[in-house]
C-alpha positions, 0 to 999 in steps of 0.5 A: 852744909850736908857735912860731906866733901865730894871730888868731881871731874872738871874735864871739858872735852871740847877744850881739853885733851883727854885726861890720863888715868889718875889715882882718883879714877880712870874715866872722868867725864864732866861732872863725874863724882870721883869720891865722897867723904863725910866730914868728921864729927858732924861739922859743915865744911868751910874750906877745901884745898888740893895739894899741888899734885892733886893727890891730897885734899885738906878740908876744914869743918865747923867742928874745929877739925882738920881732915886729910885724904891722900888718894894714893893711900886709899879713901881713908880720912885722917882727922885731927880735932883741934882745940882752936875755934873753927877754921874758915880757910886753908891752903897747901904751901908744900907737898906736906905742909898747909896753913889754916886760919879762921876764928882764932885770928892767927894762921897756923901751920900743920903738916901731914906725914902720911899717917897723922896730922902734925901741928908745926907752929903759928905764923903770928908770933906777935905779943901786944903789937901796940903796947905802949906809945900809941898816939891818940890819933892812932888809937882813935883810928884803930877803934873806928876801923875795928868798930871797937869801944875803949873797953875792948881788949886788943888781941895779942895777934896782928889780926883782930878778927876772924881770918876769912881768906888765905892765898899764896902771894909768892911761889906755889902750892909745891913751895910757897914763899909768901902767903897773904891773909885778910879778915873781918878786921879789914887788914891784909897781911903778907907773911914771909915764910922763909924768914918766919921759918928761920926765926921760929925754931919749931916751924918746919915747912 
């Protein structure tokens, strides 16, 4: 909440081998602060994620900004102020691509090319997922689960409330195959990145 991101060493001498020199620094005793960055535009930080090799970090501010640092490029912060509601969670899915999600209720894919942050696409391409043909029982269950009234308008996406959690279900940060999201609507959704990449022409991971 002080609008800063700090990187600390977590090396524990008694149970780990002494770490070799990294781009973050040479001496890494437990608790040593390796770097400190001010979050862009004055927004407090919601989520931070390291890339698989530990050289890139992404963090999200309440100002709807995405921030990237590649320590191999120095301490420069690359920033992108988005048009979306604030993001709450992020995770790398490849050496250059990552997923963010939050109050806009849809997971978004961005990438970093070493000089700028690029929007790649939305994972959720749903359009009125329950349009027509919904039974009275399913309608009641939906209203009850999401605490909505009949006058509320359903969103066009699968998630009907803020997404608060992202995790890799299959693969790892160097090459994720599936990611999972959950949100305040009580839903857990699994996204198959391989099939989505094939079906979405502009989505590249």
